[in-house]
DSSP file (Angstrom, degrees, kcal/mol; ACC not computed):
  #  RESIDUE AA STRUCTURE BP1 BP2  ACC     N-H-->O    O-->H-N    N-H-->O    O-->H-N    TCO  KAPPA ALPHA  PHI   PSI    X-CA   Y-CA   Z-CA
    1    1 A X    >         0   0    0      0, 0.0     3,-1.4     0, 0.0     0, 0.0   0.000 360.0 360.0 360.0 -11.9  -21.6   94.3  118.2
    2    2 A X  T 3   +     0   0    0      1,-0.3     0, 0.0     3,-0.1     0, 0.0   0.776 360.0  53.4 -67.9 -21.5  -20.8   96.0  115.2
    3    3 A X  T 3  S+     0   0    0      2,-0.0    -1,-0.3     0, 0.0     2,-0.2   0.444  78.1 117.7 -96.5   4.8  -19.3   98.7  117.0
    4    4 A X    <   -     0   0    0     -3,-1.4     2,-0.3     1,-0.1     0, 0.0  -0.460  50.8-153.7 -76.8 144.4  -16.8   96.7  119.1
    5    5 A X        +     0   0    0     -2,-0.2     2,-0.5     2,-0.1    -1,-0.1  -0.425  35.4 150.7-111.9  55.3  -13.2   97.4  118.5
    6    6 A X        -     0   0    0     -2,-0.3     2,-0.6     1,-0.0    -2,-0.0  -0.764  37.7-143.0 -93.0 128.2  -11.6   94.1  119.6
    7    7 A X        -     0   0    0     -2,-0.5     2,-0.2     3,-0.0    -2,-0.1  -0.815  16.0-135.2 -94.0 122.7   -8.4   93.3  117.8
    8    8 A X        -     0   0    0     -2,-0.6     2,-0.3     1,-0.1    -1,-0.0  -0.525  22.9-109.3 -78.5 140.2   -8.1   89.6  117.1
    9    9 A X        +     0   0    0     -2,-0.2     2,-0.3     1,-0.0    -1,-0.1  -0.549  44.7 176.9 -69.4 129.8   -4.8   87.9  117.8
   10   10 A X        -     0   0    0     -2,-0.3     3,-0.1     1,-0.0    -3,-0.0  -0.887  36.0 -89.7-128.8 157.8   -3.1   87.0  114.5
   11   11 A X        -     0   0    0     -2,-0.3     3,-0.1     1,-0.1    -1,-0.0  -0.335  52.7 -96.8 -65.9 153.7    0.2   85.4  113.8
   12   12 A X    >   -     0   0    0      1,-0.1     3,-2.3     2,-0.1     2,-0.1  -0.253  55.2 -79.4 -66.0 161.1    3.1   87.8  113.4
   13   13 A X  T 3  S+     0   0    0      1,-0.3    -1,-0.1    -3,-0.1    -3,-0.0  -0.436 123.2  25.4 -62.7 132.7    4.0   88.7  109.8
   14   14 A X  T 3  S-     0   0    0     -2,-0.1    -1,-0.3    -3,-0.1    -2,-0.1   0.271 120.0 -99.9  93.3  -6.4    6.0   85.9  108.3
   15   15 A X    <   -     0   0    0     -3,-2.3     2,-0.1     2,-0.0     3,-0.1  -0.035  52.1 -48.4  85.9 172.8    4.5   83.3  110.7
   16   16 A X        -     0   0    0      1,-0.1     2,-0.1     3,-0.0     3,-0.1  -0.384  64.7 -97.4 -74.8 156.4    5.7   81.7  113.8
   17   17 A X        -     0   0    0      1,-0.1    -1,-0.1    -2,-0.1     2,-0.1  -0.479  44.8-102.4 -74.0 149.3    9.2   80.2  114.1
   18   18 A X        -     0   0    0     -2,-0.1     2,-0.3    -3,-0.1    -1,-0.1  -0.420  35.8-155.8 -68.4 143.7    9.4   76.5  113.6
   19   19 A X        -     0   0    0     -2,-0.1     2,-0.6    -3,-0.1    -1,-0.0  -0.928  20.3-112.7-122.6 152.2    9.8   74.4  116.7
   20   20 A X        +     0   0    0     -2,-0.3     4,-0.1     1,-0.1    -2,-0.0  -0.710  37.1 166.1 -87.7 117.3   11.3   70.9  116.9
   21   21 A X        +     0   0    0     -2,-0.6    -1,-0.1     2,-0.1     2,-0.1   0.388  44.9 101.5-110.4  -0.2    8.7   68.2  117.8
   22   22 A X  S    S-     0   0    0      1,-0.1     2,-0.3     2,-0.0    -2,-0.0  -0.364  88.0 -85.4 -80.2 164.4   10.7   65.1  117.0
   23   23 A X        -     0   0    0      1,-0.1     2,-0.6    -2,-0.1    -1,-0.1  -0.541  38.5-160.5 -68.1 130.9   12.5   62.9  119.6
   24   24 A X        +     0   0    0     -2,-0.3     2,-0.5    -4,-0.1    -1,-0.1  -0.744  21.6 165.0-116.0  80.0   15.9   64.5  120.3
   25   25 A X        -     0   0    0     -2,-0.6     2,-0.1     3,-0.0     3,-0.0  -0.857  35.5-125.5 -97.2 127.3   17.9   61.6  121.9
   26   26 A X        -     0   0    0     -2,-0.5     2,-0.5     1,-0.1    -2,-0.0  -0.392  30.8-102.8 -68.5 149.9   21.6   62.1  122.1
   27   27 A X        -     0   0    0     -2,-0.1     2,-0.4     1,-0.0    -1,-0.1  -0.616  45.9-171.2 -75.9 121.2   23.8   59.4  120.5
   28   28 A X        -     0   0    0     -2,-0.5    -3,-0.0     2,-0.1    -1,-0.0  -0.949  39.5 -19.9-120.0 134.3   25.1   57.3  123.4
   29   29 A X  S    S-     0   0    0     -2,-0.4     2,-0.1     2,-0.0     0, 0.0  -0.091  94.5 -33.7  74.6-170.2   27.8   54.6  123.2
   30   30 A X        -     0   0    0      1,-0.1    -2,-0.1     2,-0.1     2,-0.1  -0.402  64.3-100.9 -86.2 162.0   29.0   52.6  120.3
   31   31 A X     >  -     0   0    0     -2,-0.1     4,-2.2     1,-0.1     5,-0.2  -0.326  34.3-107.2 -76.9 166.9   27.0   51.5  117.3
   32   32 A X  H  > S+     0   0    0      1,-0.2     4,-2.3     2,-0.2     5,-0.2   0.880 118.7  51.6 -62.0 -39.5   25.7   48.0  117.1
   33   33 A X  H  > S+     0   0    0      1,-0.2     4,-2.5     2,-0.2    -1,-0.2   0.901 109.8  48.9 -65.9 -39.9   28.2   47.0  114.4
   34   34 A X  H  > S+     0   0    0      2,-0.2     4,-2.4     1,-0.2    -2,-0.2   0.896 111.8  48.7 -70.3 -36.3   31.2   48.3  116.4
   35   35 A X  H  X S+     0   0    0     -4,-2.2     4,-2.3     2,-0.2    -2,-0.2   0.886 111.8  50.4 -67.3 -37.6   30.0   46.4  119.5
   36   36 A X  H  X S+     0   0    0     -4,-2.3     4,-2.3     2,-0.2    -2,-0.2   0.921 111.3  48.3 -63.6 -43.1   29.6   43.2  117.4
   37   37 A X  H  X S+     0   0    0     -4,-2.5     4,-2.4     2,-0.2    -2,-0.2   0.906 111.2  49.4 -63.2 -42.8   33.1   43.7  116.0
   38   38 A X  H  X S+     0   0    0     -4,-2.4     4,-2.5     2,-0.2    -1,-0.2   0.906 110.7  51.4 -63.1 -40.1   34.6   44.3  119.5
   39   39 A X  H  X S+     0   0    0     -4,-2.3     4,-2.1     2,-0.2    -2,-0.2   0.909 110.2  47.7 -62.5 -43.2   32.8   41.1  120.7
   40   40 A X  H  X S+     0   0    0     -4,-2.3     4,-2.6     1,-0.2    -1,-0.2   0.905 112.0  51.6 -64.2 -40.3   34.2   39.0  117.8
   41   41 A X  H  X S+     0   0    0     -4,-2.4     4,-2.4     1,-0.2    -2,-0.2   0.910 109.3  49.0 -62.7 -42.5   37.7   40.5  118.5
   42   42 A X  H  X S+     0   0    0     -4,-2.5     4,-2.6     2,-0.2    -1,-0.2   0.896 111.8  49.5 -64.3 -40.2   37.5   39.6  122.2
   43   43 A X  H  X S+     0   0    0     -4,-2.1     4,-2.8     2,-0.2     5,-0.2   0.926 110.8  49.2 -65.3 -43.1   36.4   36.0  121.3
   44   44 A X  H  X S+     0   0    0     -4,-2.6     4,-2.2     2,-0.2    -2,-0.2   0.918 111.9  48.8 -61.0 -43.0   39.2   35.6  118.8
   45   45 A X  H  X S+     0   0    0     -4,-2.4     4,-2.4     2,-0.2    -2,-0.2   0.925 111.8  49.8 -60.3 -45.4   41.7   36.9  121.4
   46   46 A X  H  X S+     0   0    0     -4,-2.6     4,-2.4     1,-0.2    -2,-0.2   0.912 111.0  48.2 -61.4 -45.1   40.3   34.5  124.0
   47   47 A X  H  X S+     0   0    0     -4,-2.8     4,-2.5     1,-0.2    -1,-0.2   0.885 110.6  52.4 -63.7 -37.5   40.5   31.5  121.7
   48   48 A X  H  X S+     0   0    0     -4,-2.2     4,-2.7    -5,-0.2    -2,-0.2   0.931 110.0  47.7 -63.3 -43.9   44.1   32.4  120.8
   49   49 A X  H  X S+     0   0    0     -4,-2.4     4,-2.8     1,-0.2    -2,-0.2   0.906 112.5  49.1 -64.9 -39.6   45.0   32.5  124.5
   50   50 A X  H  X S+     0   0    0     -4,-2.4     4,-2.5     2,-0.2    -1,-0.2   0.918 112.2  48.9 -65.1 -41.8   43.3   29.2  125.1
   51   51 A X  H  X S+     0   0    0     -4,-2.5     4,-1.8     2,-0.2    -2,-0.2   0.920 113.1  47.5 -61.1 -45.1   45.2   27.7  122.1
   52   52 A X  H  X S+     0   0    0     -4,-2.7     4,-1.9     1,-0.2    -2,-0.2   0.921 113.1  47.3 -64.1 -44.4   48.4   29.1  123.4
   53   53 A X  H  X S+     0   0    0     -4,-2.8     4,-3.1     1,-0.2    -2,-0.2   0.878 108.5  55.2 -66.7 -37.6   47.9   27.8  126.9
   54   54 A X  H  X S+     0   0    0     -4,-2.5     4,-2.3     1,-0.2    -1,-0.2   0.892 108.1  49.6 -62.2 -38.7   46.9   24.3  125.7
   55   55 A X  H  X S+     0   0    0     -4,-1.8     4,-2.1     2,-0.2    -1,-0.2   0.915 112.8  46.4 -64.8 -42.4   50.2   24.1  123.8
   56   56 A X  H  X S+     0   0    0     -4,-1.9     4,-2.4     2,-0.2    -2,-0.2   0.910 112.6  50.1 -65.5 -42.9   52.1   25.2  126.9
   57   57 A X  H  X S+     0   0    0     -4,-3.1     4,-2.3     1,-0.2    -2,-0.2   0.897 109.9  50.4 -63.4 -40.2   50.2   22.7  129.1
   58   58 A X  H  X S+     0   0    0     -4,-2.3     4,-2.2     2,-0.2    -1,-0.2   0.891 110.0  51.0 -64.1 -39.4   50.8   19.9  126.6
   59   59 A X  H  X S+     0   0    0     -4,-2.1     4,-2.1     1,-0.2    -2,-0.2   0.904 110.9  48.3 -65.4 -39.8   54.6   20.8  126.6
   60   60 A X  H  X S+     0   0    0     -4,-2.4     4,-2.4     2,-0.2    -2,-0.2   0.872 110.4  51.6 -67.2 -36.4   54.6   20.7  130.5
   61   61 A X  H  X S+     0   0    0     -4,-2.3     4,-2.5     2,-0.2    -2,-0.2   0.909 110.0  48.7 -65.7 -41.5   52.8   17.3  130.5
   62   62 A X  H  X S+     0   0    0     -4,-2.2     4,-2.3     2,-0.2    -2,-0.2   0.895 111.2  50.9 -65.3 -39.5   55.3   15.9  128.1
   63   63 A X  H  X S+     0   0    0     -4,-2.1     4,-2.0     2,-0.2    -2,-0.2   0.910 111.4  47.4 -61.9 -43.2   58.1   17.3  130.3
   64   64 A X  H  X S+     0   0    0     -4,-2.4     4,-2.3     2,-0.2    -2,-0.2   0.898 111.5  50.6 -67.8 -39.0   56.6   15.7  133.4
   65   65 A X  H  X S+     0   0    0     -4,-2.5     4,-2.4     1,-0.2    -2,-0.2   0.910 109.9  50.2 -63.9 -41.4   56.1   12.3  131.6
   66   66 A X  H  X S+     0   0    0     -4,-2.3     4,-2.1     2,-0.2    -1,-0.2   0.879 109.6  51.7 -64.9 -37.1   59.8   12.4  130.4
   67   67 A X  H  X S+     0   0    0     -4,-2.0     4,-2.0     2,-0.2    -2,-0.2   0.911 110.3  48.6 -65.1 -41.9   60.9   13.1  134.0
   68   68 A X  H  X S+     0   0    0     -4,-2.3     4,-1.3     1,-0.2    -2,-0.2   0.912 111.2  49.6 -65.0 -41.1   58.8   10.1  135.3
   69   69 A X  H  X S+     0   0    0     -4,-2.4     4,-0.5     1,-0.2    -1,-0.2   0.855 110.3  51.2 -63.7 -35.1   60.3    7.9  132.6
   70   70 A X  H  < S+     0   0    0     -4,-2.1     4,-0.4     1,-0.2     3,-0.3   0.865 114.2  43.5 -70.8 -34.6   63.8    9.0  133.6
   71   71 A X  H  X S+     0   0    0     -4,-2.0     4,-2.5     1,-0.2     5,-0.3   0.648  91.5  87.2 -84.0 -14.7   63.1    8.3  137.3
   72   72 A X  H  X S+     0   0    0     -4,-1.3     4,-2.6     1,-0.2     5,-0.2   0.870  86.6  48.7 -59.8 -41.1   61.4    4.9  136.7
   73   73 A X  H  X S+     0   0    0     -4,-0.5     4,-2.3    -3,-0.3    -1,-0.2   0.902 113.0  49.4 -64.4 -37.4   64.6    2.8  136.6
   74   74 A X  H  > S+     0   0    0     -4,-0.4     4,-2.2     2,-0.2    -2,-0.2   0.935 113.4  45.3 -66.0 -44.8   65.8    4.4  139.9
   75   75 A X  H  X S+     0   0    0     -4,-2.5     4,-2.3     1,-0.2    -2,-0.2   0.899 113.3  50.2 -65.5 -39.7   62.5    3.8  141.6
   76   76 A X  H  X S+     0   0    0     -4,-2.6     4,-2.6    -5,-0.3    -1,-0.2   0.881 109.6  51.2 -66.8 -36.0   62.3    0.3  140.3
   77   77 A X  H  X S+     0   0    0     -4,-2.3     4,-2.4     2,-0.2    -2,-0.2   0.910 109.9  49.7 -65.2 -41.6   65.8   -0.4  141.6
   78   78 A X  H  X S+     0   0    0     -4,-2.2     4,-2.3     2,-0.2    -2,-0.2   0.919 111.5  48.5 -62.0 -43.3   64.9    0.9  145.0
   79   79 A X  H  X S+     0   0    0     -4,-2.3     4,-2.5     2,-0.2    -2,-0.2   0.934 111.4  50.3 -62.7 -44.8   61.8   -1.3  145.1
   80   80 A X  H  X S+     0   0    0     -4,-2.6     4,-2.8     1,-0.2     5,-0.2   0.913 110.2  49.8 -62.3 -41.4   63.8   -4.3  144.0
   81   81 A X  H  X S+     0   0    0     -4,-2.4     4,-2.2     1,-0.2    -1,-0.2   0.911 111.4  49.3 -61.7 -42.2   66.4   -3.7  146.8
   82   82 A X  H  X S+     0   0    0     -4,-2.3     4,-2.3     2,-0.2    -2,-0.2   0.904 112.0  47.9 -63.7 -40.9   63.7   -3.3  149.4
   83   83 A X  H  X S+     0   0    0     -4,-2.5     4,-2.5     2,-0.2    -2,-0.2   0.926 112.5  48.6 -65.3 -45.3   62.0   -6.6  148.2
   84   84 A X  H  X S+     0   0    0     -4,-2.8     4,-2.4     2,-0.2    -1,-0.2   0.889 111.0  50.5 -64.1 -37.8   65.3   -8.5  148.3
   85   85 A X  H  X S+     0   0    0     -4,-2.2     4,-2.5    -5,-0.2    -1,-0.2   0.934 112.2  47.4 -64.2 -44.8   66.2   -7.1  151.7
   86   86 A X  H  X S+     0   0    0     -4,-2.3     4,-2.5     1,-0.2    -2,-0.2   0.892 111.5  50.6 -64.3 -39.3   62.8   -8.2  153.0
   87   87 A X  H  X S+     0   0    0     -4,-2.5     4,-2.3     2,-0.2    -1,-0.2   0.909 110.7  48.9 -64.1 -42.2   63.1  -11.7  151.4
   88   88 A X  H  X S+     0   0    0     -4,-2.4     4,-2.1     2,-0.2    -2,-0.2   0.930 112.6  47.7 -63.0 -45.6   66.6  -12.1  153.0
   89   89 A X  H  X S+     0   0    0     -4,-2.5     4,-2.3     1,-0.2    -2,-0.2   0.881 111.3  51.4 -63.8 -37.6   65.2  -11.1  156.4
   90   90 A X  H  X S+     0   0    0     -4,-2.5     4,-2.8     2,-0.2    -1,-0.2   0.893 108.8  51.1 -64.8 -39.4   62.2  -13.5  155.9
   91   91 A X  H  X S+     0   0    0     -4,-2.3     4,-2.4     2,-0.2    -2,-0.2   0.903 109.9  49.5 -65.6 -40.0   64.6  -16.4  155.1
   92   92 A X  H  X S+     0   0    0     -4,-2.1     4,-1.7     2,-0.2    -2,-0.2   0.926 114.0  45.7 -64.0 -44.6   66.7  -15.7  158.2
   93   93 A X  H  X S+     0   0    0     -4,-2.3     4,-2.6     1,-0.2    -2,-0.2   0.904 111.4  52.4 -65.3 -40.0   63.5  -15.6  160.3
   94   94 A X  H  X S+     0   0    0     -4,-2.8     4,-2.5     1,-0.2    -2,-0.2   0.887 107.5  52.2 -63.8 -38.9   62.2  -18.8  158.6
   95   95 A X  H  < S+     0   0    0     -4,-2.4     4,-0.2     1,-0.2    -1,-0.2   0.882 112.0  46.4 -65.2 -35.8   65.5  -20.6  159.4
   96   96 A X  H >< S+     0   0    0     -4,-1.7     3,-0.7     1,-0.2    -2,-0.2   0.918 116.7  43.7 -72.3 -41.9   65.1  -19.6  163.1
   97   97 A X  H 3< S+     0   0    0     -4,-2.6     3,-0.4     1,-0.2    -2,-0.2   0.856 120.4  38.9 -71.3 -35.3   61.4  -20.6  163.2
   98   98 A X  T >< S+     0   0    0     -4,-2.5     3,-1.1    -5,-0.2    -1,-0.2   0.143  78.4 109.9-104.9  18.3   61.8  -23.9  161.3
   99   99 A X  T <  S+     0   0    0     -3,-0.7    -1,-0.2     1,-0.2    -2,-0.1   0.804  80.8  49.4 -66.3 -27.5   65.1  -25.2  162.7
  100  100 A X  T 3  S+     0   0    0     -3,-0.4     2,-0.6    -4,-0.2    -1,-0.2   0.507  87.5  97.6 -89.1  -4.6   63.4  -28.0  164.7
  101  101 A X  S X  S-     0   0    0     -3,-1.1     3,-1.1     1,-0.0     2,-0.2  -0.744  75.2-130.6 -87.0 120.7   61.3  -29.3  161.7
  102  102 A X  T 3  S+     0   0    0     -2,-0.6     3,-0.1     1,-0.2    -2,-0.1  -0.492  86.2  14.4 -71.9 139.5   63.0  -32.3  160.1
  103  103 A X  T 3  S+     0   0    0      1,-0.3     2,-0.4    -2,-0.2    -1,-0.2   0.495  86.8 142.6  81.0   2.2   63.3  -32.2  156.3
  104  104 A X    <   -     0   0    0     -3,-1.1     2,-0.6    -6,-0.2    -1,-0.3  -0.666  37.5-155.5 -83.0 128.9   62.5  -28.5  156.0
  105  105 A X    >   -     0   0    0     -2,-0.4     3,-1.5    -3,-0.1     2,-0.3  -0.914  16.8-131.2-105.4 116.6   64.5  -26.6  153.4
  106  106 A X  T 3  S+     0   0    0     -2,-0.6   -15,-0.1     1,-0.2   -14,-0.0  -0.482  88.9  11.6 -69.4 129.1   64.8  -22.9  154.1
  107  107 A X  T 3  S+     0   0    0      1,-0.3    -1,-0.2    -2,-0.3     2,-0.2   0.514  82.9 154.0  85.6   5.5   63.9  -20.8  151.0
  108  108 A X    <   -     0   0    0     -3,-1.5    -1,-0.3     1,-0.1     2,-0.1  -0.510  46.4-117.9 -68.1 132.8   62.5  -23.6  149.0
  109  109 A X        -     0   0    0     -2,-0.2    -1,-0.1     1,-0.1     0, 0.0  -0.440  11.3-152.3 -76.1 142.6   60.0  -22.2  146.5
  110  110 A X  S    S+     0   0    0     -2,-0.1     2,-0.3     2,-0.0    -1,-0.1   0.559  76.9  85.8 -86.9 -10.0   56.3  -23.2  146.8
  111  111 A X  S    S-     0   0    0      2,-0.1     2,-1.2     1,-0.1    -2,-0.1  -0.722  78.6-135.4 -91.5 143.1   56.0  -22.6  143.0
  112  112 A X  S    S+     0   0    0     -2,-0.3     2,-0.3     2,-0.0    -1,-0.1  -0.482  73.5  86.1 -94.5  61.7   56.9  -25.3  140.5
  113  113 A X        -     0   0    0     -2,-1.2    -2,-0.1     2,-0.1     4,-0.1  -0.980  69.5-137.9-153.6 160.6   58.8  -23.0  138.2
  114  114 A X  S    S+     0   0    0     -2,-0.3    -1,-0.1     2,-0.1     3,-0.1   0.524  75.1 101.8 -96.7  -9.3   62.3  -21.6  137.7
  115  115 A X  S    S-     0   0    0      1,-0.1     2,-0.4     0, 0.0    -2,-0.1  -0.338  83.9 -98.5 -75.5 157.6   61.0  -18.2  136.7
  116  116 A X        -     0   0    0     -2,-0.0     2,-0.6     1,-0.0    -1,-0.1  -0.617  34.7-162.8 -74.3 128.2   61.0  -15.3  139.1
  117  117 A X        -     0   0    0     -2,-0.4     2,-0.2    -4,-0.1    -6,-0.1  -0.964  20.9-127.0-115.2 118.5   57.7  -14.7  140.7
  118  118 A X        -     0   0    0     -2,-0.6     2,-0.1     1,-0.1    -2,-0.0  -0.435  29.9-122.1 -66.8 127.9   57.3  -11.3  142.3
  119  119 A X        -     0   0    0     -2,-0.2    -1,-0.1     1,-0.1     2,-0.1  -0.425  20.5-120.5 -73.9 145.4   56.2  -11.8  145.9
  120  120 A X     >  -     0   0    0     -2,-0.1     4,-1.9     1,-0.1     3,-0.3  -0.353  26.7-109.0 -76.1 163.0   52.9  -10.2  147.1
  121  121 A X  H  > S+     0   0    0      1,-0.2     4,-2.0     2,-0.2    -1,-0.1   0.822 120.5  57.9 -66.3 -27.4   53.0   -7.7  149.9
  122  122 A X  H  > S+     0   0    0      1,-0.2     4,-0.5     2,-0.2    -1,-0.2   0.860 106.7  48.7 -68.0 -34.2   51.3  -10.3  152.2
  123  123 A X  H  4 S+     0   0    0     -3,-0.3     3,-0.4     1,-0.2     4,-0.2   0.875 113.6  46.4 -69.4 -36.9   54.2  -12.7  151.5
  124  124 A X  H  < S+     0   0    0     -4,-1.9     3,-0.3     1,-0.2    -2,-0.2   0.855 122.2  33.4 -74.1 -34.2   56.8  -10.1  152.3
  125  125 A X  H >< S+     0   0    0     -4,-2.0     3,-1.2    -5,-0.2    -1,-0.2   0.226  82.3 103.9-110.3  13.4   55.2   -8.8  155.5
  126  126 A X  T 3< S+     0   0    0     -4,-0.5    -1,-0.2    -3,-0.4    -2,-0.1   0.759  88.6  44.6 -72.4 -19.9   53.6  -12.0  157.0
  127  127 A X  T 3  S+     0   0    0     -3,-0.3    -1,-0.3    -4,-0.2     2,-0.1   0.331 105.2  81.2 -97.4   7.1   56.4  -12.2  159.6
  128  128 A X  S <  S-     0   0    0     -3,-1.2     2,-0.1     1,-0.2    -3,-0.1  -0.456  92.5 -80.3-102.8 175.5   56.3   -8.5  160.4
  129  129 A X     >  -     0   0    0     -2,-0.1     4,-1.7     1,-0.1    -1,-0.2  -0.352  38.9-113.9 -73.6 160.8   54.0   -6.5  162.6
  130  130 A X  H  > S+     0   0    0      1,-0.2     4,-2.4     2,-0.2     5,-0.2   0.846 115.7  57.5 -64.7 -33.6   50.6   -5.5  161.4
  131  131 A X  H  > S+     0   0    0      1,-0.2     4,-2.7     2,-0.2    -1,-0.2   0.897 105.5  49.7 -64.0 -40.4   51.6   -1.8  161.5
  132  132 A X  H  > S+     0   0    0      2,-0.2     4,-2.3     1,-0.2    -1,-0.2   0.907 111.4  48.7 -66.6 -40.0   54.5   -2.5  159.1
  133  133 A X  H  X S+     0   0    0     -4,-1.7     4,-1.8     2,-0.2    -2,-0.2   0.911 114.2  45.7 -64.5 -43.3   52.2   -4.4  156.7
  134  134 A X  H  X S+     0   0    0     -4,-2.4     4,-2.7     1,-0.2     5,-0.3   0.914 112.9  50.6 -67.0 -41.4   49.6   -1.6  156.7
  135  135 A X  H  X S+     0   0    0     -4,-2.7     4,-1.8     1,-0.2    -2,-0.2   0.890 111.3  47.9 -63.4 -40.1   52.2    1.1  156.3
  136  136 A X  H  < S+     0   0    0     -4,-2.3    -1,-0.2     2,-0.2    -2,-0.2   0.847 116.9  43.2 -69.7 -32.9   53.8   -0.7  153.3
  137  137 A X  H  < S+     0   0    0     -4,-1.8    -2,-0.2    -5,-0.2    -1,-0.2   0.901 128.0  25.0 -80.2 -40.2   50.5   -1.2  151.7
  138  138 A X  H >< S-     0   0    0     -4,-2.7     3,-1.5     1,-0.2    -3,-0.2   0.501  86.6-168.0-106.5  -7.9   48.9    2.2  152.2
  139  139 A X  T 3<  -     0   0    0     -4,-1.8    -1,-0.2    -5,-0.3    -2,-0.1  -0.320  65.8  -8.4  61.9-127.0   52.0    4.4  152.6
  140  140 A X  T 3  S+     0   0    0     -2,-0.1    -1,-0.2    -4,-0.1     2,-0.2   0.175  90.2 135.2 -97.2  17.8   51.4    7.9  153.9
  141  141 A X    <   -     0   0    0     -3,-1.5     2,-0.5    -6,-0.1    -3,-0.1  -0.473  35.0-166.8 -67.1 132.7   47.6    7.8  153.8
  142  142 A X        -     0   0    0     -2,-0.2     2,-0.5     2,-0.0    -2,-0.1  -0.982   7.9-151.5-123.4 131.3   46.1    9.2  157.0
  143  143 A X              0   0    0     -2,-0.5    -2,-0.0     1,-0.1     0, 0.0  -0.871 360.0 360.0-102.6 134.4   42.5    8.8  157.9
  144  144 A X              0   0    0     -2,-0.5    -1,-0.1     0, 0.0    -2,-0.0   0.466 360.0 360.0 -86.9 360.0   40.9   11.5  160.0
């Protein structure tokens, strides 16, 4: 073996070139701090919009309440006129029904007071048809 002429592989003069063995992950997206800041910014913007909308909604509710208060005397007057009309019609009907009863006074109050007592819907509609009484009590409700 002394005579073999095998040349052993050796590194080139100056050594091999360095190679990168670390993880080489490209930077993707925003940093954690920037995402946190954007999240806080979006939350602040959302709270601002909610605060603004709550103010607008409160203003609309106040406007609706003022409109209801403005219409209340008109609606109450219409209701009073309807009640008085029904009472007058009931008195006329009572006079026709009780004309043969001696000592009957048409329109005499059953209450022992001089104050106004608002009549119940049963008192107003007891001489009317059942459909009129139901319609006055339940209005436009429709049952399927």
